[in-house]
Residue frames as qw, qx, qy, qz and C-alpha x, y, z in Angstrom:
[[0.711, -0.526, -0.360, 0.295, 118.62, -9.80, -111.16],
 [0.479, -0.107, -0.059, 0.869, 121.35, -7.11, -111.46],
 [0.049, -0.458, -0.316, -0.829, 118.85, -4.64, -112.86],
 [0.553, -0.682, -0.429, -0.213, 116.56, -5.15, -109.87],
 [0.665, -0.418, -0.245, 0.568, 119.47, -4.62, -107.45],
 [0.308, 0.122, 0.116, 0.936, 120.48, -1.40, -109.23],
 [0.262, -0.588, -0.396, -0.655, 116.91, -0.09, -109.16],
 [0.655, -0.648, -0.385, 0.057, 116.57, -0.88, -105.45],
 [0.610, -0.232, -0.126, 0.747, 119.95, 0.71, -104.73],
 [0.118, 0.298, 0.211, 0.923, 119.07, 3.91, -106.62],
 [0.439, -0.645, -0.429, -0.455, 115.64, 4.03, -104.99],
 [0.695, -0.537, -0.349, 0.327, 117.20, 3.61, -101.54],
 [0.460, -0.067, -0.024, 0.885, 119.76, 6.34, -102.18],
 [0.085, -0.446, -0.312, -0.835, 117.10, 8.73, -103.47],
 [0.567, -0.655, -0.461, -0.192, 114.82, 7.97, -100.53],
 [0.656, -0.457, -0.265, 0.539, 117.61, 8.62, -98.02],
 [0.324, 0.084, 0.100, 0.937, 118.65, 11.85, -99.76],
 [0.203, -0.507, -0.385, -0.744, 115.14, 13.25, -99.98],
 [0.633, -0.662, -0.322, -0.241, 114.13, 12.47, -96.40],
 [0.749, -0.116, -0.371, 0.536, 117.45, 12.79, -94.60],
 [0.314, -0.057, -0.192, 0.928, 117.94, 16.53, -94.12],
 [0.124, -0.780, -0.538, -0.293, 115.12, 18.59, -92.76],
 [0.468, -0.708, -0.252, 0.465, 116.87, 20.67, -90.08],
 [0.412, -0.075, 0.221, 0.881, 118.79, 22.87, -92.50],
 [0.038, -0.589, -0.489, -0.642, 115.51, 24.57, -93.40],
 [0.473, -0.786, -0.396, 0.051, 114.89, 25.60, -89.76],
 [0.491, 0.095, -0.130, 0.856, 117.07, 28.71, -89.77],
 [0.139, -0.832, -0.426, 0.327, 116.04, 31.72, -87.68],
 [0.375, 0.743, 0.113, 0.542, 116.38, 35.10, -89.37],
 [0.464, -0.057, -0.367, 0.804, 118.67, 37.54, -87.60],
 [0.144, -0.261, -0.032, -0.954, 116.02, 40.26, -87.75],
 [0.700, -0.387, -0.305, -0.516, 113.36, 38.11, -86.08],
 [0.050, -0.333, 0.796, -0.502, 113.34, 36.96, -82.49],
 [0.406, -0.315, -0.855, -0.073, 111.43, 34.20, -80.83],
 [0.406, -0.681, -0.156, -0.589, 108.59, 35.53, -78.67],
 [0.832, -0.505, -0.215, 0.079, 109.65, 33.40, -75.70],
 [0.703, -0.020, -0.113, 0.702, 113.27, 34.56, -75.89],
 [0.126, 0.594, 0.104, 0.788, 112.30, 38.23, -76.29],
 [0.471, -0.697, -0.052, -0.539, 110.40, 38.57, -73.03],
 [0.834, -0.236, -0.401, 0.295, 112.89, 36.76, -70.81],
 [0.494, -0.188, -0.222, 0.819, 114.71, 39.96, -69.89],
 [0.014, 0.784, 0.294, -0.546, 113.96, 43.61, -69.25],
 [0.076, -0.442, 0.477, 0.756, 115.89, 44.56, -72.37],
 [0.114, 0.235, 0.883, 0.389, 113.56, 42.37, -74.43],
 [0.055, 0.757, 0.611, -0.227, 110.51, 44.29, -73.22],
 [0.059, -0.723, 0.093, 0.682, 112.23, 47.54, -74.20],
 [0.113, -0.184, 0.726, 0.652, 112.96, 46.21, -77.68],
 [0.100, 0.493, 0.849, 0.161, 109.35, 45.13, -78.12],
 [0.000, -0.824, -0.378, 0.422, 108.10, 48.56, -77.04],
 [0.111, -0.547, 0.380, 0.738, 110.54, 50.23, -79.42],
 [0.132, 0.115, 0.846, 0.504, 109.13, 48.12, -82.25],
 [0.070, 0.706, 0.698, -0.098, 105.59, 49.20, -81.36],
 [0.038, -0.810, -0.072, 0.581, 106.53, 52.89, -81.37],
 [0.155, -0.335, 0.614, 0.697, 108.41, 52.49, -84.65],
 [0.134, 0.366, 0.863, 0.322, 105.37, 50.87, -86.24],
 [0.028, 0.795, 0.519, -0.313, 103.15, 53.73, -85.02],
 [0.078, -0.671, 0.197, 0.710, 105.28, 56.24, -86.96],
 [0.396, 0.178, 0.760, 0.483, 104.44, 54.56, -90.26],
 [0.129, 0.090, -0.235, -0.959, 102.96, 56.93, -92.86],
 [0.365, -0.310, -0.748, -0.459, 99.90, 54.74, -93.27],
 [0.427, -0.561, -0.666, 0.244, 98.99, 55.28, -89.60],
 [0.279, -0.413, -0.232, 0.836, 100.24, 58.71, -88.59],
 [0.176, 0.352, -0.076, -0.916, 97.73, 61.35, -89.58],
 [0.435, 0.022, -0.656, -0.616, 95.47, 58.88, -91.31],
 [0.616, -0.296, -0.703, -0.195, 93.89, 55.87, -89.68],
 [0.440, -0.284, -0.629, 0.574, 94.76, 56.94, -86.13],
 [0.005, -0.295, -0.250, 0.922, 93.16, 60.40, -86.43],
 [0.412, 0.417, 0.099, -0.804, 90.85, 61.69, -89.12],
 [0.519, 0.315, -0.589, -0.533, 90.81, 59.21, -92.00],
 [0.503, -0.111, 0.790, -0.332, 88.80, 56.38, -90.53]]
């Protein structure tokens, strides 16, 4: 009888520990923005456009795929 109570108690504790905390994994990176939050202001549109221009200066694009090396 005591063994069954201990097993149930340990199983209950393990179940509550394994399923209790899921929100701590939902952390937003500081370098990434949510798409909905980015386009709420004029400054957000400017930041998105800056990211596009920065990506276009990448060595794999400039002078290669965008011009002669198709």
